[in-house]
C-alpha positions as CSV (number, residue, x, y, z in Angstrom):
1,M,0.0,0.0,0.0
2,A,1.4,3.4,-1.1
3,K,2.2,6.0,1.5
4,T,0.9,9.6,1.2
5,S,3.7,12.0,1.0
6,K,3.7,14.9,3.4
7,P,4.5,18.5,2.2
8,S,8.0,19.5,3.1
9,A,8.8,22.3,5.5
10,S,9.9,24.5,2.7
11,S,6.5,24.0,0.9
12,K,4.6,25.0,4.0
13,K,6.7,28.1,4.4
14,H,6.1,29.0,0.7
15,L,2.3,28.6,1.1
16,A,2.3,30.6,4.3
17,R,4.2,33.4,2.6
18,L,1.8,33.4,-0.3
19,E,-1.2,33.6,2.1
20,I,0.4,36.5,3.9
21,E,1.0,38.3,0.6
22,R,-2.6,37.7,-0.5
23,R,-3.8,39.1,2.8
24,Q,-1.6,42.1,2.5
25,T,-2.7,42.7,-1.1
26,R,-6.3,42.4,-0.1
27,L,-5.8,44.8,2.8
28,I,-4.0,47.3,0.6
29,R,-6.7,47.1,-2.0
30,N,-9.4,47.5,0.7
31,I,-7.6,50.5,2.1
32,A,-7.3,52.1,-1.3
33,I,-10.9,51.5,-2.1
34,G,-11.8,53.0,1.3
35,V,-9.7,56.0,0.7
36,I,-11.1,56.5,-2.8
37,A,-14.7,56.0,-1.5
38,S,-14.0,58.5,1.3
39,V,-12.7,61.1,-1.2
40,I,-15.7,60.6,-3.4
41,L,-18.0,60.9,-0.5
42,V,-16.3,64.1,0.6
43,L,-16.5,65.5,-2.9
44,I,-20.2,64.5,-3.2
45,Y,-20.9,66.1,0.2
46,G,-19.0,69.2,-0.7
47,Y,-21.0,69.5,-3.9
48,L,-24.3,68.9,-2.2
49,D,-23.4,71.3,0.6
50,L,-22.4,74.1,-1.8
51,N,-25.1,73.6,-4.3
52,Y,-28.0,72.3,-2.2
53,L,-27.6,72.3,1.6
54,Q,-26.1,75.8,2.0
55,L,-28.6,77.2,-0.5
56,R,-31.4,76.0,1.8
57,Q,-29.9,77.5,5.0
58,P,-31.6,80.6,6.2
59,V,-29.9,84.0,6.3
60,A,-32.9,85.7,7.9
61,K,-36.2,84.8,9.5
62,I,-39.1,87.3,9.6
63,G,-41.9,85.8,11.7
64,D,-42.7,82.6,10.0
65,T,-41.0,83.6,6.7
66,V,-37.5,82.3,6.0
67,V,-35.1,83.9,3.5
68,T,-32.8,81.3,2.2
69,T,-29.2,81.7,1.1
70,R,-30.3,80.9,-2.5
71,E,-32.9,83.8,-2.5
72,F,-30.4,86.1,-0.9
73,Q,-27.6,85.4,-3.3
74,M,-29.9,85.7,-6.3
75,R,-31.0,89.1,-5.2
76,V,-27.4,90.2,-4.6
77,R,-26.5,89.1,-8.1
78,L,-29.5,91.0,-9.5
79,T,-28.4,94.2,-7.6
80,R,-24.9,93.9,-8.9
81,Q,-26.2,93.5,-12.5
82,Q,-28.2,96.7,-12.0
83,L,-25.2,98.5,-10.9
84,I,-23.3,97.2,-13.9
85,N,-26.1,98.4,-16.2
86,R,-25.9,101.9,-14.7
87,Y,-22.1,101.8,-15.1
88,V,-22.3,100.9,-18.8
89,Q,-25.0,103.5,-19.4
90,I,-22.9,106.2,-17.9
91,Y,-19.9,105.3,-20.2
92,Q,-22.2,105.1,-23.2
93,F,-23.8,108.5,-22.4
94,A,-20.4,110.1,-22.0
95,Q,-19.2,108.7,-25.3
96,V,-22.2,110.1,-27.1
97,F,-21.2,113.6,-26.0
98,G,-17.4,113.0,-26.4
99,I,-16.8,113.3,-22.6
100,D,-14.0,111.4,-20.8
101,P,-15.9,110.0,-17.7
102,S,-12.6,109.7,-15.7
103,T,-12.0,113.5,-15.9
104,D,-15.6,114.9,-15.8
105,Q,-16.5,115.5,-12.2
106,N,-20.2,114.5,-12.5
107,F,-19.5,111.2,-14.4
108,S,-16.5,110.3,-12.3
109,S,-18.5,110.8,-9.1
110,Q,-21.2,108.5,-10.3
111,I,-18.7,105.9,-11.4
112,S,-16.9,106.0,-8.1
113,Q,-20.1,105.5,-6.2
114,I,-20.9,102.4,-8.2
115,Q,-17.4,101.0,-7.8
116,A,-17.6,101.6,-4.1
117,Q,-20.8,99.6,-3.8
118,M,-19.5,96.8,-5.9
119,N,-16.3,96.7,-3.9
120,S,-18.1,96.6,-0.5
121,P,-19.8,93.2,-0.4
122,E,-20.9,93.4,3.2
123,T,-22.6,96.8,2.7
124,L,-24.2,95.7,-0.5
125,G,-25.3,92.5,1.2
126,Q,-26.8,94.3,4.1
127,N,-28.8,96.6,1.8
128,V,-30.2,93.6,-0.1
129,L,-31.0,91.8,3.2
130,D,-32.9,94.9,4.4
131,Q,-34.8,95.0,1.2
132,V,-36.0,91.3,1.3
133,I,-36.9,91.7,5.0
134,N,-39.1,94.7,4.1
135,E,-40.7,92.7,1.3
136,A,-41.5,89.9,3.7
137,L,-43.0,92.3,6.2
138,I,-45.1,93.8,3.5
139,R,-46.4,90.5,2.3
140,Q,-47.3,89.5,5.9
141,E,-49.1,92.7,6.5
142,C,-51.0,92.3,3.3
143,A,-52.0,88.8,4.3
144,R,-53.3,90.2,7.6
145,R,-55.3,92.9,5.8
146,G,-56.7,90.5,3.2
147,I,-54.8,92.2,0.4
148,T,-54.2,89.8,-2.5
149,V,-52.5,89.9,-5.9
150,S,-54.0,87.9,-8.8
151,P,-52.0,86.2,-11.6
152,E,-53.7,88.5,-14.1
153,E,-52.3,91.6,-12.2
154,I,-48.8,90.1,-12.3
155,S,-49.0,89.3,-16.0
156,A,-50.2,92.8,-16.7
157,K,-47.4,94.3,-14.7
158,I,-44.8,92.2,-16.6
159,R,-46.3,93.2,-19.9
160,G,-46.2,96.8,-18.9
161,F,-42.6,96.4,-17.9
162,F,-41.8,95.4,-21.5
163,N,-44.0,98.2,-22.9
164,Y,-46.4,95.7,-24.3
165,Y,-50.1,96.8,-24.0
166,P,-52.4,94.5,-26.0
167,N,-55.3,96.8,-25.2
168,G,-53.6,100.0,-26.1
169,S,-50.8,102.1,-24.5
170,P,-51.8,103.9,-21.3
171,T,-52.2,107.7,-21.6
172,P,-49.6,109.5,-19.5
173,T,-51.0,111.6,-16.7
174,I,-49.5,115.1,-16.4
175,T,-49.4,116.3,-12.8
176,P,-49.6,120.1,-12.7
177,T,-46.9,121.9,-10.6
178,D,-48.4,123.4,-7.5
179,V,-47.6,127.0,-6.8
180,V,-48.3,128.2,-3.2
181,E,-48.9,131.9,-3.3
182,P,-47.6,133.9,-0.4
183,T,-50.1,135.0,2.2
184,F,-48.2,137.8,3.8
185,S,-49.9,140.0,6.3
186,P,-49.1,143.7,6.6
187,E,-47.0,142.9,9.7
188,Q,-45.0,140.3,7.7
189,L,-44.5,142.7,4.8
190,A,-43.1,145.3,7.3
191,L,-40.8,142.7,8.8
192,V,-39.3,141.7,5.5
193,T,-38.9,145.1,3.9
194,L,-35.1,144.6,3.6
195,T,-35.2,140.8,3.7
196,P,-35.1,138.7,0.5
197,T,-38.6,137.5,-0.3
198,P,-39.0,133.7,-0.1
199,T,-39.8,131.9,-3.4
200,Q,-43.5,131.4,-4.2
201,A,-43.1,127.7,-4.3
202,P,-40.7,126.8,-1.5
203,T,-39.4,123.3,-1.3
204,R,-40.0,121.1,1.8
205,T,-36.3,121.6,2.8
206,P,-36.1,125.3,2.0
207,A,-33.0,127.3,2.7
208,P,-31.6,125.9,6.0
209,T,-28.0,125.0,5.8
210,P,-26.6,121.6,6.9
211,T,-25.7,123.0,10.3
212,L,-29.4,123.2,11.1
213,V,-30.6,119.9,9.6
214,A,-31.4,117.4,12.4
215,N,-29.6,114.4,10.8
216,A,-28.2,114.3,7.3
217,T,-27.5,110.6,7.6
218,A,-31.0,109.5,8.7
219,T,-32.6,106.4,7.3
220,P,-33.4,107.1,3.6
221,V,-37.0,107.3,2.7
222,P,-37.9,104.4,0.4
223,S,-39.4,105.3,-3.0
224,A,-43.0,104.2,-3.7
225,T,-41.7,101.9,-6.4
226,P,-38.8,99.5,-5.6
227,T,-35.7,100.1,-7.7
228,Y,-34.6,96.5,-8.1
229,T,-36.6,95.6,-11.3
230,P,-34.3,94.5,-14.2
231,V,-34.1,96.8,-17.2
232,P,-35.4,95.6,-20.6
233,T,-33.3,96.1,-23.6
234,A,-36.0,96.5,-26.2
235,T,-39.6,97.7,-26.6
236,P,-41.7,95.0,-28.2
237,Y,-45.1,96.0,-29.5
238,T,-46.5,92.7,-30.8
239,A,-47.4,89.5,-29.0
240,E,-44.6,87.7,-30.8
241,G,-42.1,90.5,-30.1
242,Y,-43.1,90.6,-26.4
243,Q,-42.8,86.8,-26.0
244,S,-39.4,86.8,-27.7
245,E,-38.1,89.6,-25.6
246,Y,-39.5,88.0,-22.5
247,D,-37.8,84.7,-23.3
248,K,-34.4,86.3,-24.0
249,S,-34.6,88.4,-20.8
250,L,-35.5,85.3,-18.8
251,E,-32.4,83.5,-20.1
252,N,-30.2,86.4,-19.0
253,Y,-31.7,86.4,-15.5
254,K,-31.2,82.6,-15.2
255,N,-27.5,83.4,-15.3
256,L,-28.1,85.3,-12.0
257,G,-29.6,82.3,-10.4
258,M,-33.2,83.3,-11.0
259,T,-36.1,81.1,-12.0
260,E,-39.2,82.2,-13.9
261,K,-41.0,82.2,-10.6
262,D,-38.3,84.4,-9.0
263,F,-38.7,86.8,-11.9
264,S,-42.5,86.9,-11.5
265,N,-42.1,87.4,-7.7
266,L,-40.2,90.7,-8.3
267,F,-43.3,92.2,-9.9
268,E,-45.6,90.6,-7.4
269,N,-43.6,92.3,-4.6
270,Q,-44.1,95.6,-6.4
271,I,-47.8,95.2,-6.6
272,Y,-48.1,94.2,-2.9
273,R,-46.0,97.1,-1.9
274,Q,-48.0,99.6,-4.0
275,K,-51.3,98.3,-2.6
276,L,-50.2,98.6,1.0
277,Y,-48.5,101.9,0.3
278,D,-51.8,103.4,-1.1
279,L,-53.7,102.1,1.9
280,V,-51.2,103.3,4.6
281,T,-50.7,106.8,3.0
282,A,-54.4,107.4,2.2
283,D,-54.8,109.7,5.1
284,V,-51.6,111.7,4.8
285,P,-52.8,115.4,5.0
286,H,-52.3,117.7,2.0
287,E,-51.2,120.5,4.3
288,E,-48.6,121.0,7.0
289,D,-48.0,123.2,10.0
290,M,-45.1,125.3,8.8
291,V,-43.0,128.2,10.1
292,W,-41.1,130.9,8.1
293,A,-38.2,132.1,10.1
294,R,-34.8,133.8,9.9
295,H,-31.9,133.5,12.3
296,I,-28.5,134.9,13.2
297,L,-25.9,132.3,14.2
298,V,-22.8,133.3,16.3
299,A,-20.1,131.3,18.1
300,D,-20.6,132.3,21.7
301,E,-23.2,133.6,24.2
302,A,-21.6,136.9,24.8
303,T,-21.8,137.8,21.1
304,A,-25.3,136.5,20.9
305,K,-26.4,138.8,23.8
306,K,-24.9,141.8,22.0
307,V,-26.7,140.9,18.8
308,Y,-30.0,140.5,20.7
309,L,-29.7,143.9,22.3
310,R,-29.0,145.5,18.9
311,L,-32.1,144.0,17.6
312,L,-34.2,145.1,20.6
313,N,-32.9,148.6,20.0
314,G,-34.2,148.7,16.5
315,G,-31.3,147.1,14.6
316,D,-32.2,145.7,11.1
317,F,-32.2,141.9,11.3
318,S,-31.1,141.5,7.7
319,I,-28.2,143.9,8.0
320,I,-27.0,142.5,11.3
321,A,-27.2,138.9,9.9
322,A,-25.1,139.8,6.9
323,E,-22.6,141.5,9.2
324,V,-22.1,138.9,12.0
325,S,-23.9,135.6,11.2
326,T,-21.6,132.6,10.8
327,D,-24.2,130.6,8.8
328,P,-22.8,130.9,5.2
329,G,-26.0,129.6,3.7
330,T,-28.2,132.3,5.0
331,K,-26.2,135.3,6.1
332,D,-26.3,137.0,2.7
333,K,-30.1,136.4,2.6
334,G,-30.8,138.2,5.8
335,G,-30.7,135.0,7.7
336,D,-33.8,133.8,5.8
337,L,-34.5,130.1,6.3
338,G,-37.7,130.0,4.3
339,W,-40.7,127.8,5.3
340,F,-40.0,124.6,7.1
341,G,-42.1,121.9,8.8
342,K,-41.6,119.9,11.9
343,G,-38.8,117.4,11.8
344,Q,-36.6,119.4,9.5
345,M,-34.6,121.3,12.0
346,I,-32.7,120.2,15.1
347,P,-34.9,120.0,18.1
348,E,-33.3,122.8,20.1
349,F,-34.0,125.1,17.1
350,E,-37.4,123.7,16.1
351,K,-39.2,124.1,19.4
352,P,-38.6,127.8,19.9
353,A,-39.3,128.5,16.2
354,F,-42.7,126.9,16.4
355,D,-43.4,128.5,19.8
356,L,-42.6,132.1,18.8
357,K,-45.4,134.5,17.6
358,V,-45.0,136.1,14.2
359,G,-42.6,139.0,14.5
360,Q,-41.2,137.9,17.8
361,I,-37.5,137.6,18.3
362,S,-36.1,134.9,20.6
363,E,-33.5,135.3,23.2
364,P,-30.2,133.6,22.4
365,I,-30.6,129.9,22.0
366,Q,-27.8,127.4,22.2
367,S,-27.5,124.4,19.9
368,T,-24.6,122.1,18.9
369,Y,-23.7,124.6,16.2
370,G,-23.5,127.8,18.3
371,W,-25.9,130.5,19.5
372,H,-29.0,131.5,17.5
373,I,-31.3,134.5,17.6
374,I,-34.5,133.5,15.8
375,Q,-37.3,135.7,14.4
376,V,-40.5,134.1,13.1
377,L,-41.9,135.8,10.0
378,G,-44.9,133.4,9.4
379,H,-46.7,130.5,11.0
380,E,-49.6,128.8,9.3
381,M,-51.0,125.6,7.8
382,R,-49.7,125.5,4.2
383,P,-50.7,123.3,1.3
384,L,-48.1,120.9,0.1
385,T,-46.8,120.9,-3.4
386,A,-47.0,117.7,-5.4
387,S,-43.3,116.9,-4.5
388,Q,-43.8,117.8,-0.9
389,Y,-46.9,115.6,-0.6
390,Q,-45.0,112.7,-2.2
391,T,-42.2,113.1,0.3
392,A,-44.7,113.2,3.1
393,K,-46.3,110.0,1.9
394,D,-42.9,108.3,1.5
395,Q,-42.0,109.3,5.0
396,A,-45.3,108.0,6.4
397,F,-44.8,104.6,4.7
398,N,-41.2,104.5,5.9
399,D,-42.3,105.1,9.5
400,F,-44.9,102.5,9.1
401,L,-42.4,99.9,7.9
402,A,-40.1,100.7,10.8
403,K,-42.9,100.3,13.3
404,L,-43.9,97.0,11.6
405,K,-40.3,95.7,11.9
406,S,-40.1,96.6,15.5
407,E,-43.3,94.7,16.3
408,T,-42.1,91.6,14.3
409,Q,-39.6,89.0,15.4
410,V,-36.8,89.5,12.9
411,E,-33.7,87.4,13.0
412,T,-30.6,87.6,10.8
413,F,-27.9,85.0,10.7
414,D,-24.3,86.1,10.2
415,I,-23.5,83.3,7.7
416,W,-24.8,85.7,5.0
417,K,-21.6,87.8,5.4
418,N,-19.5,84.9,4.0
419,R,-22.0,84.2,1.2
420,V,-22.3,87.5,-0.6
421,P,-21.6,86.8,-4.3
422,A,-18.8,88.7,-5.9
423,E,-20.2,88.3,-9.4
424,P,-21.2,89.6,-11.9
425,T,-18.3,92.0,-12.1
426,L,-17.8,95.4,-13.7
427,P,-16.7,95.2,-17.4
428,P,-13.3,96.6,-18.3
429,T,-13.2,100.1,-19.6
430,Q,-11.3,101.3,-22.6
């Protein structure tokens, strides 16, 4: 009977070595696969985070309304594109008239302002964020008041934006310029014998110099119509032309991250704003309590007292103002400030001006700008011009929005500061 041969010791060692090598190869392969898989997962997560997860993260919350990163970035890009459009238009306009924008003070100032906005992402981002917060507040208030916007209204607004009116172009309405005739009493006429007569249609911020304005950096009054609407490049007058221009414009705005719904929402926001604006400002009065005054401004109390005594002794206000007043904007006009309403002067000046009787001269009054002697020349309810009335309505709506914001839980999240798009960019100039 044959005997089974046993593997030699060398064969066992060889097999053991092969098994170790196989295990090592398998381990290395598994590690490599794991590393590759990990890299792929990281890349996938990075892509999803950048293009999906981050875009869904909120940058602001207004009550129950959330403003996402995607919405915020889309609006920033739209704002940047508007600035670029203005920038290009300035250069084109200058070229038409053969002007070098870099040397012309007016053009260069406008260009510098645009460049400053484009180069200040946080400031630009804050402005956009404030804008979308106001839009959310307006929509919420409209919902509470039962104000709605129909699809037909949005469509009509968009068609009008492209100057397409299938039922005929609207007839422009011409608003006549209001002229407020002076209503001087004999007493007033006697007071201003040597004082320059105010204009017949004084503006709402008539002659006071910046030293008397309460706050030159106050929150700007929003216009009745938002300024963020994109600008069409043509004026189609047929249905085919309108649709073609609409489609081309939509393609351009898609490059800014906008969908057709986003584009439509811009016009819907305008309609909501206008409806609420009309409702809130319906009771704004067409007249205002106003004072016509003149003043003499000096640096110290001692000088003010001397001026006051001269006036009490019959000195001519106009002549003394020209002689000693340190207000360069009014001294050569006899100190005349024209007509002004409440809120236009600093408080320490406004109160005595409104408290004085016509013809009365105040004792020296101190403000942050020096010492004033005030004389009131007129005090009455005066009708507002068209521009003054519009300003009053804008201010009323601005105040309403500020109150609405203070009564609403508004949260902003600082992540927006790192997510302000830097594109599109200004084109190179030749």
